[in-house]
C-alpha positions in Angstrom: -71.0 -96.7 33.0 -73.3 -94.7 34.8 -70.7 -95.0 37.3 -67.6 -94.2 35.6 -69.6 -91.3 34.2 -70.2 -89.7 37.9 -66.3 -90.8 38.1 -65.2 -88.6 35.0 -67.5 -85.3 36.7 -65.9 -86.0 39.8 -62.2 -85.1 38.6 -63.3 -82.4 36.4 -65.6 -80.8 39.3 -61.6 -81.0 41.4 -59.9 -79.8 37.6 -62.4 -77.0 37.6 -62.5 -76.1 41.3 -58.6 -75.6 40.9 -58.2 -74.0 37.9 -60.8 -71.3 39.6 -58.2 -71.0 42.5 -56.1 -70.2 40.0 -58.2 -67.6 38.0 -59.0 -66.6 41.5 -55.3 -65.3 42.5 -54.8 -64.2 39.1 -58.3 -61.5 38.7 -56.6 -60.7 43.0 -53.4 -60.0 41.1 -54.8 -57.8 38.6 -57.4 -55.1 41.0 -55.5 -55.7 44.3 -52.0 -57.0 44.6 -48.6 -54.9 45.4 -46.6 -54.6 43.3 -44.3 -56.2 45.5 -45.3 -59.2 45.7 -45.2 -60.7 42.0 -42.6 -62.8 42.7 -44.9 -65.2 46.0 -47.6 -65.0 42.8 -46.3 -66.0 40.2 -44.9 -69.6 42.5 -48.4 -69.7 44.1 -49.4 -69.9 39.8 -46.9 -72.6 39.2 -48.3 -74.6 41.9 -51.8 -74.3 41.3 -51.1 -74.6 37.6 -49.1 -77.6 37.8 -51.7 -79.4 39.9 -54.4 -78.9 38.2 -51.8 -80.3 35.1 -51.6 -83.7 36.7 -55.4 -84.1 37.6 -56.0 -82.9 34.5 -53.9 -85.7 32.3 -53.5 -87.8 35.6 -54.4 -92.0 34.0 -57.3 -92.1 35.5 -59.4 -89.6 33.3 -57.7 -90.7 30.0 -59.0 -95.0 30.8 -62.0 -94.2 31.9 -62.4 -91.2 28.7 -61.1 -94.1 26.8 -64.2 -96.3 27.5 -66.3 -93.6 27.9 -65.8 -92.7 24.1 -67.1 -96.0 23.2 -70.4 -95.6 24.9 -71.1 -92.0 23.6 -72.5 -94.3 20.6 -75.0 -95.0 22.5 -76.1 -91.9 23.2 -77.8 -88.2 22.3 -74.7 -86.8 20.2 -75.8 -83.6 21.4 -76.7 -84.6 24.9 -74.7 -83.2 27.7 -73.0 -86.3 28.6 -72.4 -86.7 25.2 -71.2 -83.5 24.6 -68.6 -83.6 27.7 -66.7 -86.4 27.1 -66.3 -85.7 23.9 -64.2 -82.3 24.8 -62.7 -83.7 27.9 -61.6 -85.9 25.4 -60.2 -84.1 23.7 -59.2 -81.4 26.5 -56.7 -84.8 28.0 -55.2 -84.9 24.5 -53.9 -81.8 24.5 -52.5 -81.6 27.9 -50.9 -85.5 28.1 -48.6 -83.2 24.6 -47.4 -80.8 27.2 -45.1 -81.8 30.3 -45.9 -80.5 33.9 -42.7 -78.7 33.8 -43.5 -76.7 31.4 -46.8 -75.6 32.4 -45.5 -74.3 35.8 -42.9 -72.5 34.5 -45.1 -70.4 31.9 -47.6 -70.0 34.1 -44.7 -68.7 36.7 -43.2 -66.5 33.4 -46.5 -64.8 32.6 -47.9 -63.3 36.1 -43.6 -61.9 36.3 -44.2 -60.2 32.7 -48.1 -58.3 32.8 -46.6 -57.4 36.5 -43.7 -56.0 34.8 -46.1 -54.6 32.0 -48.7 -52.7 33.8 -45.0 -50.6 35.4 -43.6 -50.1 31.9 -46.8 -49.7 29.7 -47.3 -45.8 31.4 -43.7 -44.9 31.5 -43.7 -45.8 27.2 -40.5 -48.3 28.8 -40.6 -51.4 25.8 -37.0 -52.1 27.3 -37.7 -53.1 30.6 -40.5 -55.4 29.5 -38.7 -57.2 26.2 -36.8 -60.0 28.1 -39.6 -61.6 29.4 -41.2 -60.9 26.5 -38.5 -63.0 25.0 -39.3 -65.9 27.1 -43.3 -65.7 26.7 -42.8 -65.6 22.6 -40.0 -68.9 23.3 -42.3 -70.7 26.0 -45.1 -70.1 22.9 -43.2 -71.1 20.3 -42.1 -74.4 22.7 -45.8 -74.9 23.1 -46.2 -74.7 19.6 -43.4 -77.9 18.5 -45.3 -80.4 21.3 -48.4 -80.2 19.1 -45.9 -81.2 16.2 -47.3 -82.0 12.9 -48.9 -79.7 12.0 -50.2 -77.1 9.2 -48.9 -74.3 10.1 -46.7 -73.2 14.3 -49.6 -70.5 14.3 -52.7 -73.7 14.3 -51.9 -74.8 17.7 -51.9 -71.5 19.7 -55.2 -70.8 18.0 -56.9 -73.9 18.8 -56.3 -72.6 22.2 -59.1 -70.2 21.7 -60.6 -71.8 18.9 -61.5 -75.0 19.1 -61.2 -76.6 15.0 -60.2 -73.1 13.4 -56.7 -73.0 11.4 -54.8 -69.9 10.7 -55.2 -70.4 7.4 -59.0 -70.3 7.5 -58.5 -67.3 9.3 -56.4 -65.2 7.0 -59.3 -66.2 4.1 -61.8 -65.3 6.5 -59.2 -61.6 6.6 -58.5 -61.8 3.6 -61.7 -61.6 1.6 -63.1 -58.4 4.8 -59.7 -56.1 5.0 -60.4 -54.8 1.8 -64.0 -53.7 2.1 -63.2 -52.3 5.1 -60.3 -50.3 3.8 -62.6 -49.3 0.8 -65.2 -48.3 3.1 -63.0 -46.4 5.1 -61.6 -44.5 2.2 -65.0 -43.3 1.4 -66.3 -42.4 4.3 -62.8 -40.1 4.6 -63.5 -38.3 2.0 -66.7 -36.7 3.9 -66.8 -33.9 6.4 -66.0 -35.2 9.6 -68.1 -35.1 12.0 -67.7 -33.9 15.6 -66.4 -35.6 18.2 -64.3 -32.7 21.2 -67.1 -33.0 23.4 -66.3 -36.3 24.6 -62.4 -35.0 25.5 -63.6 -32.8 28.5 -63.4 -33.4 32.4 -65.5 -36.7 33.2 -65.4 -36.6 37.3 -64.7 -40.8 37.4 -67.7 -41.3 40.1 -69.7 -39.9 37.2 -68.7 -42.4 34.7 -68.8 -45.8 37.3 -72.2 -44.6 38.4 -73.5 -44.3 34.4 -72.3 -47.6 33.5 -73.1 -50.1 36.4 -77.2 -48.3 35.6 -76.6 -50.1 31.9 -75.1 -52.8 32.8 -77.9 -53.0 35.4 -80.5 -52.6 32.4 -78.8 -54.9 30.3 -79.2 -57.6 33.2 -76.5 -57.8 34.8 -76.9 -60.4 37.8 -75.3 -58.5 40.2 -76.1 -61.3 43.5 -74.0 -63.4 40.8 -70.8 -60.6 39.9 -69.1 -57.7 40.8 -67.1 -54.7 39.1 -63.5 -52.9 40.2 -61.4 -52.0 38.3 -57.6 -52.5 36.2 -55.1 -52.0 34.1 -57.0 -53.2 31.6 -59.8 -54.9 31.3 -61.1 -58.4 31.1 -63.8 -60.8 32.4 -63.2 -63.4 34.7 -65.1 -66.4 36.1 -64.8 -69.0 39.2 -68.5 -70.7 39.0 -70.7 -69.9 36.9 -72.5 -67.9 40.2 -69.5 -65.6 40.7 -68.7 -64.0 36.9 -67.1 -61.0 37.3 -65.7 -57.7 35.7 -63.0 -55.0 35.6 -63.1 -51.4 34.1 -60.7 -48.9 33.7 -61.5 -45.0 34.0 -60.0 -42.3 31.5 -60.6 -38.9 33.3 -61.2 -36.8 29.8 -62.4 -39.4 27.4 -66.1 -40.9 27.9 -65.8 -43.5 25.8 -62.8 -45.8 27.8 -64.9 -46.5 30.8 -68.6 -46.9 28.4 -67.5 -49.1 26.0 -65.1 -50.6 27.7 -68.1 -51.9 31.2 -70.1 -52.5 28.1 -68.3 -55.0 26.4 -67.6 -56.5 29.6 -70.7 -56.6 30.3 -71.6 -58.1 27.5 -68.9 -61.4 28.2 -70.1 -61.2 31.6 -74.0 -62.1 30.2 -73.0 -65.2 28.8 -71.1 -66.4 31.0 -74.5 -66.6 33.7 -76.7 -67.0 30.8 -74.9 -70.7 31.1 -77.0 -74.4 31.9 -76.2 -74.9 35.4 -76.0 -77.9 35.3 -72.6 -77.8 33.4 -71.0 -76.0 36.3 -68.1 -77.4 37.4 -66.8 -79.3 34.6 -65.0 -78.7 30.3 -68.2 -77.2 29.4 -68.9 -74.5 31.9 -67.5 -71.7 29.1 -68.4 -70.2 25.7 -68.1 -71.6 22.7 -65.4 -70.3 21.9 -62.9 -66.6 22.9 -64.5 -65.2 19.2 -68.0 -67.0 20.8 -67.4 -64.9 23.6 -66.5 -61.2 22.0 -69.4 -61.4 19.6 -71.3 -60.9 22.9 -68.8 -58.5 24.1 -69.3 -56.8 21.0 -72.5 -57.2 20.0 -73.4 -55.6 23.6 -70.8 -52.6 23.1 -71.2 -51.7 19.6 -74.3 -53.2 17.9 -76.8 -51.8 21.0 -74.1 -49.4 23.2 -73.0 -47.7 20.2 -76.5 -47.5 18.7 -79.7 -44.3 17.9 -82.1 -46.0 19.5 -80.2 -46.8 22.8 -79.2 -43.2 22.9 -82.2 -42.2 22.3 -83.3 -43.7 25.5 -80.1 -43.1 27.7 -79.0 -39.8 26.9 -80.8 -37.8 28.8 -79.9 -39.6 31.7 -76.4 -39.7 30.8 -77.2 -35.9 30.4 -78.0 -35.2 33.6 -75.1 -36.4 35.3 -72.5 -34.5 32.8 -74.7 -31.7 32.4 -71.2 -29.2 32.3 -70.1 -31.7 29.6 -73.3 -32.4 27.6 -75.9 -30.1 28.1 -75.6 -28.4 25.0 -74.8 -31.0 22.7 -77.7 -32.9 21.3 -78.6 -35.8 20.5 -77.7 -36.0 16.9 -74.2 -34.8 17.7 -73.4 -37.0 20.4 -74.5 -40.1 18.4 -72.4 -39.0 15.2 -69.5 -38.1 17.8 -69.4 -41.7 19.7 -69.6 -43.4 16.2 -66.6 -41.5 14.6 -64.4 -42.7 12.1 -60.9 -41.9 12.1 -57.7 -44.2 12.3 -56.5 -44.4 15.5 -53.8 -45.6 17.9 -55.7 -47.4 20.7 -57.3 -50.8 19.7 -60.3 -50.6 22.2 -61.0 -47.2 21.6 -60.8 -47.6 17.8 -64.5 -47.3 15.8 -66.5 -50.0 14.0 -65.1 -49.4 11.1 -61.9 -49.7 11.5 -61.1 -51.8 14.4 -60.3 -55.1 12.8 -57.4 -53.3 11.3 -56.1 -53.0 14.6 -56.7 -57.2 15.0 -55.0 -57.9 11.7 -51.7 -55.8 11.9 -51.8 -57.8 15.5 -51.7 -61.3 13.7 -49.3 -60.9 11.0 -47.4 -59.8 14.1 -47.8 -62.5 15.6 -46.8 -65.1 12.9 -43.9 -63.4 12.6 -42.7 -64.1 16.1 -44.0 -67.5 15.7 -42.4 -68.3 12.7 -39.2 -66.4 13.4 -39.2 -64.1 10.8 -39.2 -61.3 13.6 -38.3 -61.0 17.2 -39.3 -59.5 20.4 -36.3 -56.9 20.2 -37.4 -56.0 16.5 -41.1 -55.7 17.5 -41.6 -52.2 18.3 -39.7 -51.3 14.8 -42.5 -53.8 13.2 -45.2 -52.6 14.9 -44.8 -48.9 13.4 -44.4 -50.2 10.0 -47.2 -51.7 9.9 -49.2 -48.6 11.9 -48.5 -46.5 8.3 -49.3 -48.4 6.6 -52.4 -50.6 7.3 -54.1 -47.1 9.2 -51.6 -43.9 8.6 -50.6 -43.7 11.3 -47.9 -43.8 13.8 -47.5 -44.1 17.6 -45.5 -41.1 19.2 -44.4 -43.9 21.9 -45.0 -48.0 22.6 -47.4 -47.3 25.7 -49.5 -46.1 22.7 -47.9 -48.5 19.9 -46.4 -52.0 20.8 -47.5 -51.5 24.7 -51.2 -51.1 25.1 -52.6 -54.6 25.4 -52.1 -56.5 27.7 -52.3 -60.6 26.6 -48.8 -60.2 25.1 -47.5 -60.1 28.9 -50.0 -62.9 29.4 -48.5 -65.0 26.8 -51.9 -65.5 24.5 -50.4 -65.6 21.8 -53.7 -66.9 19.3 -56.3 -64.7 21.4 -56.1 -61.1 19.1 -58.4 -62.9 16.2 -61.3 -63.6 18.1 -62.1 -59.6 18.6 -62.2 -59.1 15.0 -64.1 -62.9 14.7 -66.4 -61.8 16.9 -67.8 -58.6 14.9 -68.0 -61.0 12.0 -70.2 -63.6 14.2 -71.7 -61.1 16.3 -73.7 -59.0 12.8 -74.0 -63.1 12.0 -76.3 -63.3 15.4 -78.1 -59.8 15.0 -79.2 -61.0 11.5 -81.1 -63.6 13.7 -82.5 -62.4 16.0 -84.0 -59.5 14.2 -85.8 -61.3 11.7 -87.5 -64.0 14.6 -87.5 -60.6 16.8 -88.2 -57.5 14.6 -88.7 -55.4 17.7 -85.5 -55.6 18.6 -85.2 -51.9 18.2 -88.0 -50.4 19.4 -87.3 -52.6 22.4 -83.3 -51.0 22.7 -85.7 -47.3 22.2 -87.5 -48.5 25.7 -84.4 -49.7 27.3 -86.0 -53.6 27.2 -83.5 -56.2 26.9 -85.2 -59.1 28.3 -86.2 -60.1 24.4 -82.2 -59.4 23.7 -81.4 -61.7 26.9 -84.0 -63.9 26.5 -83.1 -65.1 23.2 -79.3 -65.4 23.4 -79.3 -67.1 26.2 -82.1 -69.7 24.2 -80.3 -70.3 21.2 -76.1 -69.9 22.4 -75.5 -68.8 26.4 -77.1 -71.8 27.9 -74.9 -75.0 25.4 -71.7 -73.6 27.2 -69.1 -75.2 25.6 -71.1 -78.2 24.1 -70.3 -76.9 20.2 -67.8 -76.0 18.4 -67.6 -72.1 17.3 -68.5 -72.9 13.5 -70.9 -76.1 14.1 -73.2 -73.6 17.2 -72.7 -69.9 14.6 -74.1 -72.6 11.6 -76.7 -74.1 13.8 -77.8 -70.6 14.7 -77.9 -69.0 11.5 -77.2 -71.5 9.1 -73.7 -70.4 7.8 -70.7 -70.6 8.4 -68.6 -67.4 9.9 -68.4 -65.0 7.0 -68.0 -61.4 6.6 -71.1 -60.5 4.8 -73.7 -59.5 7.5 -70.8 -57.0 9.0 -70.4 -55.4 6.0 -74.3 -54.8 5.5 -74.1 -53.1 9.2 -71.3 -51.3 8.2 -72.5 -49.8 5.3 -76.0 -49.1 6.1 -74.7 -47.6 10.0 -71.9 -45.5 8.2 -73.7 -44.6 5.1 -76.7 -43.0 7.7 -73.9 -41.3 9.3 -72.0 -39.9 6.7 -74.2 -39.2 4.7 -72.4 -41.7 1.6 
């Protein structure tokens, strides 16, 4: 049986290597590729993705997994081999439901769509992007059909990012969360507003990059196994556990964009860099799910990066880099300013109290698109209507509305809920971490993140994708994903800022 496990790993290693080559081409498209190359790049990615799919669905792999599934009962159920066989079989069963030609077509279309979106967004030109969006929506609906019967058409899409989670489960979490957040936002809106005008001054790009790199170095980002570049929309990608790259976006007249975007992407990268090297080039060399991944990016961005202890340590350094902009702004004013609660148009720059409403809006639109109750043509108007309903504001154009996120151009329907779920998980993990290490805030104030990172390495990172998200969260926190810890966090934090 050992020979069969080794053969399984050989096949999975080959699949991982091809997938990483595909990811490298995708990274290059978004960072370096000349704009006229989209057609060629789409063809290249389609070829590689089809090769990946052919290897991932080959009969030999299915037979190995069938034989090894019987052997699993003799193993420790939490051992790497047992979990690898389980996850590989799950992936195989999903992949064999999807035709190779569909995989190639989807890879090509999302490459073209992303290229068009990058041009359409700054021009607020939804019409040029619409035909590509229509194709991607049709392809994702077709993808869902491969998995019939399902409880809901959105389930197969969600499962790609949150293994084992159902649409009804996410809706139940959001239905419990929404009124609590709305009540908090309403209470805050009745208090005197804080000033954040100093964030909208001229901040030279070089200084923004310099400060961000200093902070994520202190966080523990390993530059020997990573790098940072610029892109139209920040993202993190990896080509194996020893090549984990991040990108950021700079706004010359708004400090938050690059600052918190860099911390966010570093959170993702720290997770990837902390996975046990024994899992490299296997399906387990990944996060437990995108929500667990987002719990880390949101933790390092917000629970740490927007905290008062953090800025007690690092604010003077930021003032050194931007003396004319921040020299006369005291620490308390700065802290309140970066945590200002106010309905806003752009998701990635939304405050913590309103952020989840942006996600709920997108979930409702994605479900409507998959159900067919709205069409891509109707999406801009539907977006604006829901922005008015959820946040009381209407985008002045599509660049600040329906075109603001890269996800739909990449065909990533099913991803958005993971951001809000990640927020909830981040607070659950944070409470347990603070119980285990009551010195966390003091360590942050000293600029010492080693204990925080070590705790995350031990309890989450090293496991990679061994456990499904609900399983992992319950192992670490003692309960499944819920909103209680996050609501406590929001009330404590903003109660102090707004004197509630």
